[in-house]
C-alpha positions, 0 to 999 in steps of 0.5 A, spaced: 808 971 449 814 965 451 811 960 446 811 965 441 819 967 442 821 960 442 817 959 435 821 966 433 827 963 435 827 956 432 825 960 426 831 964 425 836 958 427 833 954 422 834 960 417 841 961 419 841 953 418 839 953 411 843 960 409 849 955 412 848 949 408 851 945 402 847 944 395 845 936 396 851 932 395 854 930 388 858 924 386 865 928 384 865 927 376 871 925 370 868 929 364 870 926 358 871 932 354 876 938 351 870 943 350 871 949 354 864 950 354 862 944 357 868 945 362 865 952 364 858 949 364 860 945 370 865 949 374 858 954 374 854 948 376 859 948 382 860 940 381 867 937 383 870 934 376 877 933 373 878 932 365 879 925 362 880 925 355 881 918 351 881 917 343 874 915 341 872 913 334 865 917 333 863 913 327 855 911 327 851 905 324 846 908 318 839 909 319 840 912 326 836 918 327 839 925 329 837 923 337 839 916 336 846 918 333 847 922 339 846 917 345 850 912 340 856 916 340 855 919 347 855 911 349 861 909 346 866 915 349 863 912 356 865 905 354 872 907 354 872 908 362 869 903 364 875 899 367 878 905 369 872 908 374 870 907 382 867 912 385 867 917 380 861 918 374 864 919 368 860 924 363 860 924 356 856 928 351 855 929 344 852 935 340 849 935 334 845 940 329 840 937 325 836 941 320 831 937 316 833 931 318 841 933 315 846 932 320 851 938 320 858 936 324 864 940 325 866 944 318 871 941 315 874 948 313 872 955 313 868 954 306 865 948 309 863 953 315 861 959 311 856 954 307 853 951 313 851 957 316 848 960 310 844 953 310 842 955 318 840 962 315 833 964 316 831 957 318 829 953 324 834 947 326 835 942 332 840 942 337 841 935 339 845 933 345 846 926 347 849 925 354 851 918 358 853 917 365 857 911 367 857 910 374 858 903 379 858 899 371 851 902 370 850 907 363 845 912 364 843 916 357 839 921 356 838 927 351 835 934 350 833 937 344 832 945 342 830 949 337 834 955 334 831 959 329 836 964 326 834 970 322 836 971 315 844 972 316 848 976 310 853 973 306 858 979 309 855 977 317 857 970 315 864 971 313 866 975 318 864 970 323 867 965 320 874 969 319 874 972 326 871 966 330 874 960 327 868 955 329 871 949 326 870 946 332 863 947 333 857 942 330 853 946 325 859 951 325 857 956 331 857 958 338 851 960 341 855 964 345 859 968 340 857 974 336 853 970 331 849 968 336 848 974 340 846 978 333 843 973 329 839 967 334 832 970 334 828 965 338 830 958 342 824 954 344 828 949 349 834 949 353 840 954 352 845 950 355 843 945 351 844 948 345 851 950 348 852 943 348 850 940 355 843 940 358 845 942 365 838 941 368 837 934 366 845 933 368 844 935 375 837 932 376 841 925 373 847 926 378 842 926 384 839 921 383 846 916 383 847 918 391 
């Protein structure tokens, strides 16, 4: 009886300890992105971060695959921070939309955005996010790919979305968390947060490895 009581008290104490303990400690992060979507994702992950922006040439060599392009640009963004960080981890990312190996970047005009969405309508495309983490002058590159299927969108739906939401800052001319995603996307194979702009599960696992 006494042994059972001791075991019960130990179990209760252990449970209380687990309930009050913090998640595994992650390094402080510099997020080199002006994307409000990436910033919100890090907040939801309870990551201690600050935002630092630098202008970076996002051009890339010809002949790269979509995955190689995303990783190339993410790494270029990180290189701009190599001389200024000490105990923080710099996180950079680049998200691209690809259909039939054609890259759909950010639209140059509302008309361009409409044309992009017409291309995506009724078809499956890939959303690829390349991520680079700079920590202690070491570069850690990884990526994620999600397949996204739009139902057939009407021209009226596309024009309404472009006029109301002005998706000129978004690769592929859409935000999955916005109206067009809610009414138009039939299926996602892969990470939802990757389509938003940052594969959070993979990012968390990589940050854990730094401590």
